[in-house]
N, C-alpha and C positions, 0 to 999 in steps of 0.2 A: 504494501498501501502505500509506502515513503516513496519508493520510488516511479510509483505512479505520480503522486503528487510532485517529486523534483521533478518528472519531466514536465506534465500540464503546466508549473509554476515556468520551467525557463521557457512556454510553446507562450506563453503568455508576452513572455518581453520582448520576444519575437515579432511578435507583432504590436508591440508597441506599448502594452500597456502599461502608468506610471506607478508599475509599485515599488518600487523602488526608492525615489524620493517621499513616493506619499505615505506610505509605512512607514517612511523613518530606518530602514533598515539598507546595509549595507549587503550590496550582492555581489560575489564574485564568479567571474564567465569561468569557465574550467573545459573540461572537454569530455570523451566518454567514460560511464563507469568503473571501465575496467583499468583504465590507463591513471599516470601517473600528476597528471595536469587536475584528473577528478579529484584523487587521494589530497594534494598540494592543496587546493582548496577546501577539503574541510581542516584539514591542518589548520591554516590562517585564518578560518573562522573563529573555532578552537579556541586563540590564543587571544583572537579578538574577543571573543563572548568572555572570555575571564577577566577582562575590562571593564564591561560589563556593557558593550557594543554586541547589538542586534546584527547579527551574520546570518543568511545564507548560499551556500556555493551549488548552485543547479548543475547539472550535467550538460555537456552544450557540444556542437559540433566543432570547436576545438579553436583553431587561433584566430585563420578566420571572421566565421558567426561571432566568437565575442569581442572582434575589434569592433565589425558592423555594427555589433548591438548597441559598445557603447557609446560610441560616435552619435548614437539617437538616446544616449542618458542615458539607459537602460540599467544599467551596471557601473557600479563605482569601480571595479579594481578588476580584472583580467587578464586568464593570463595566455601567455604569445608566444608563439617560437622568435626570435632574434630576426630571424631572415624576414618575417612579416612588421616585424615593430619597424624596422627597415622602411621596408616597401608603404607602410601606410603612410608612416612620420614625411617622408618626401614624395610622397604621390607619386611612387613610381609600379611597374605589373601591373595588379587589378588597378590597385590604387591611384591609375592615372585620372586626373579629373575629381579624384576623391579624397585629396590628401588630407591628413590628420594633424598638422598644424599644431594643436593644442594637446595631444597627444604627449605624455610623461612617462619616464621609466622609473620603475619603485628598487629592482633589483633583478636580477639576475636570478635563480635559485640553484641549477646542477646543468652541466654540459648533456650537451644528448651527440653524442661522438657517431663519426660514419662507420659504420661497420662493412666488413666485406666478408663475405661470408664461402667461403668454396666446398667442395667435396674433395676430404682429401685424399680421394684416389684417383681425382681427376690429376694429379700433380701437377697441382698452379703452386707452383711458391712465392709467386709474386705478380703485383699488379698487370706487370707486361706479358707475362702468362696465363693471361684471359684472351687473348687473340687468340678466333677459333673456335672458343669454347661457347657455352652457350650461359645465357644470362637474362636475368626477368630485374628492368630498370625500374618499375613499378606506372601506375596509374597517372596516366596524363593527372593536372592537377594535385597532384601528393607534394610535400614540401621533399622528400626524399627523391623523387623524379628531377625536381630542378636542380635537385643537387648533382648529379648523375647525368643531368647535362652539361653544367660547369664542371664537372671533372673528366667530361669526354673530350669538351673542348679547351680543356687545359691540356692536352695528350694529343690535340687535331688527331683522334680521335674522330670513325663513321662508325654508325651502328652495323653496317656491313665489318667490320671489324669483326665480330661476331656468329657464330656460327647460326645462330638464330636467337630472336631477340622475346624477350615475353612483358606482358605488361599488367601483371596482376595487382592488386589490392597488397596493403602490407596485414591486412588481416588475411589471408590466401597464400601465400609465397612463402612461409614455411615450411605447409601443407604439403604444396607442388615441389618445393625443396626436397623433401622425406621421400616422395612419390618418384623423387630422381627426372622430373620433368625438364629441370634445369640442373647448370653445375654450379651456377653464382651465384649472390643478390648481392644489393645493397640496400642499405640502412640505416637510418639517425634514430635514433632513441634512444633515451638513459640509460644504464647500465646498475644491478644487472637487470635483465629483460627475461622473464620464463620463454616466449617464444625463442629469442634466438640461445634460449639454455639451452630449448628444444633442438633444436636445429643443430647446433656445435656437440652436446654431450649424443644425443641419443639416432642421431642423421649423420654422423662421421662427416660432420663440418670442421672446420680451421679458420680461422681469424689471419689474413695477411692485411700490410700495410696497404696507404693508397701510396703511388710514386710519392718519393718524396718532392719530385716539379709540381705536382698537384696542388699540396700541402703550401712550397712555397710562393706557387700563383694564386690562390684563392685567401688564405686565410692571411689577408694582407691593407691597410689602412681601407682602398678599394672595396672594401668587403666587410665592412667593420662586425658585421651578421656572425664572423667565421672567426673562430677560437683555433688553437692548436691543441689537443688537448691528448689524454695518453691513456688508457684502459689497462688497468693493474695486469699481470700476471695472473693466471689459475682465476681470474673473472669468472670462465664459464667450464672449464675443464684443468685438472690437476699437469695435461700437457701444454699448455696455452702459455706463451711467451707475454710479454709486455709488449702491445702497439702504440706504435707513434701514428695521431692520427688527425681528426681536422674535426671540428663540427657548429653547430649551434649550440643556440643555448636556450632554456625554456628561462621566458623570463615573465613575469608583473607590472604592469602596469596601470595606469591613470590617467587623467584627463587634469590641465594643466590648474581648472577652478575646485580639484577635489577639495575639501577641508583637511589644514594642513595640519590641527589637532587629530587626526583622525592616521594621517599617512605618520605623523610623528610614532602613535598609539603602535601601530600595525611594526615600522622598525626597530622599533624598543625590545617590542613583544618573541622579534623573530631575535634581532642580535643579541641582543643583555642578557639572554640565555640559550648561548651557541650550542652549546655544547646537548644540552635538551632536543632544538631542533633539529640540530644534525641526527641524532637519534632516532627522527620522528619517521624517518621511508628510509629504506635502502637509497633511492637514487642519492640524496644529500651526503654520500659518505664521503667524497670528494671533495666536497664545498665548501667554501672558506670564504670570511668575511670582505679579503682584501682580492675577490674573485665574484664575488657576487656584485660588488657597487661596481665593478668596472665591465668585468669580460659581458660581449655581446649589447649593450646598453647603447643604440643608434639616437632615439630620441635625449632631449634633454631630464636632466634627472627632476624629479618635482623637487623645488624649493625645501620644502619639509624633510624630504628625507637625506637632499643633498648636505641640509646642515648639519642632520644630524652624523653623516659619515665624516664631516669634517671637524667634526668633533670630539671624532673616536680618531682622529690620526689616517683614516683610511683613504683618504683625500687631503689634497691640500689647496 
């Protein structure tokens, strides 16, 4: 019943009902109910509720849906992938003509590293060895599909580089990989991830690193939504080595007119007992305050968040 209520609540938000402001309730846009965005929304709401703030974090369609309802004024905070934060603030790609110049960053939460998974029996030892093999690049419109296209451009590769190209969504790719329908796939997701663990530990998968040329070309000032990321050894299985890669960040955003007292309360709730926060979900295990206040943030910081970070010495 609670799940049905949450879905109905967010449906109301999507058609523009003024629930958030009228009820005096903080609303956080999240993601699908099985994902880390949704779990993070619940964590943040509990932190605010401990300070006496009424808060709800319904499930949603993810980054783009969250940003669109935020532009309508129907959510107070929103989870958004760092590349979508960049495009919304600058008015590029899907946001051409719909720039959100009043979008403000609060903090990033955790990294979503690009993970290249290959079948061990295919003897794909490195990125260049992918040539001539079958691969899933994701469905059109997916964030990791866009990332994959940028990776190919960085290497001057075409889709014809591969023996076969599949376009399955992330919800289907691991089942297909385990069934042997392709030999490799690329996915950007927080770690650890249950689906990725299955691909590696149960379906003969292994992680390889994107070529350092790709990392060097993409994780630059021209694309501030990408950051260099390390996947620790033994994340998915005992034989897995440390992987140097890059990725987007899962970020929390708001608007410039969000009450400073509210933003201050939220950032203090997260950072003043940071060890407790970091233990609330496995995806936060490698997050640090220094990372969270800088990495993947393309929109300006909300003034209240910026003031607090400067007071802690994390920003100059």
